[in-house]
C-alpha positions in Angstrom: 33.4 30.9 -36.0 32.1 32.8 -38.9 29.0 35.2 -38.4 27.0 34.8 -40.9 23.1 36.7 -41.6 22.1 32.8 -40.1 24.0 33.6 -36.8 21.0 36.4 -35.7 17.7 35.9 -34.6 15.4 37.9 -33.1 12.6 36.7 -31.1 9.4 36.9 -29.4 8.5 36.5 -25.5 7.5 32.9 -26.6 10.4 32.7 -28.6 8.4 32.4 -31.8 10.0 34.8 -33.8 9.4 38.3 -33.4 9.6 39.2 -37.1 12.9 41.3 -36.5 11.6 42.6 -33.1 12.2 42.0 -30.0 14.6 39.9 -28.2 17.7 39.5 -29.8 19.5 36.3 -30.4 23.4 34.9 -31.8 23.2 31.3 -32.2 20.3 30.8 -29.6 21.7 33.0 -26.7 21.0 36.2 -26.2 23.7 39.4 -26.3 24.5 41.8 -24.0 24.2 45.4 -24.6 28.0 46.9 -23.2 29.4 48.3 -25.7 26.4 48.3 -28.6 25.5 51.0 -30.3 23.2 51.9 -33.2 26.0 51.3 -35.4 25.4 47.4 -33.9 22.3 47.9 -34.8 22.4 48.9 -38.1 25.1 46.2 -38.9 23.8 43.4 -37.1 19.5 44.3 -38.5 21.8 45.0 -42.1 23.4 41.0 -41.9 19.9 39.9 -41.7 18.8 41.7 -44.6 16.8 44.8 -43.4 17.4 47.7 -44.3 17.6 49.0 -40.7 16.3 49.5 -37.0 14.1 51.8 -35.5 15.4 51.5 -32.4 17.2 49.1 -29.8 16.5 48.7 -26.2 18.1 46.0 -23.1 16.6 44.7 -19.9 15.1 42.0 -19.1 12.2 42.6 -20.8 10.5 38.6 -21.0 10.0 36.7 -18.7 11.9 34.0 -20.8 15.4 35.5 -21.3 16.4 33.6 -17.7 16.4 30.4 -20.7 19.2 31.6 -23.0 22.7 31.8 -22.3 24.1 35.0 -22.3 26.5 34.5 -25.3 28.0 37.5 -27.2 28.8 40.3 -25.6 31.2 44.1 -26.8 29.5 44.4 -29.9 31.4 47.5 -31.2 31.3 48.5 -34.9 32.5 51.7 -36.0 29.8 51.3 -39.1 26.7 50.4 -39.8 28.4 47.3 -41.5 29.2 44.2 -39.8 32.7 44.4 -41.3 33.3 47.3 -38.9 32.4 45.2 -36.1 34.3 43.2 -33.1 33.0 41.4 -30.4 33.7 38.5 -27.8 32.5 35.6 -26.9 33.0 36.0 -23.1 30.4 38.1 -21.1 30.6 39.4 -17.9 26.6 40.4 -18.4 23.3 39.4 -16.8 19.6 39.4 -18.4 19.0 42.8 -17.5 21.6 44.0 -20.0 20.0 41.5 -23.1 19.9 43.4 -26.3 16.1 44.4 -27.5 16.8 45.1 -31.3 13.4 46.1 -33.9 14.7 46.2 -37.4 13.1 47.3 -40.3 11.9 46.1 -43.4 13.5 46.4 -46.6 10.5 47.9 -49.3 10.9 44.8 -51.2 9.9 43.0 -49.0 6.8 44.9 -47.5 5.5 45.7 -51.0 5.4 41.7 -51.4 3.3 41.2 -48.2 1.4 44.2 -49.1 0.4 42.7 -52.5 0.0 39.2 -51.1 -2.7 40.9 -49.0 -4.1 42.5 -51.7 -4.5 39.9 -54.0 -5.9 38.0 -51.2 -8.8 40.7 -50.9 -8.9 40.5 -54.6 -8.5 44.5 -54.5 -5.5 44.0 -56.8 -2.3 42.4 -58.2 1.3 44.9 -57.1 3.7 43.5 -59.8 7.2 43.2 -58.6 10.5 43.3 -60.6 
């Protein structure tokens, strides 16, 4: 099974788009914290198109977590690149070990959002290349 950017998503407590902050899912299933590190967080956020991460944690924070199966474990990365990672589809985890990840958007994404916001209020127009 090939892992791509669309393999991962981050959801909020209600299961909606967490906009890069919340419960980490792999193909709609949670990711266990065994072996997870800052390198793992950087690699996954990078694969998803973010510039990095500012924090990650684990635990059963959302009551809805038990609605998901646990799908990925032992995500061990030697660098912040997904190519350096190994992982397992077999878990020995509970939802108390689910990863919560806070990715940091690309700067161009932030500029685009700010531009749309300011333009909608006719404050100014920012042109991006």
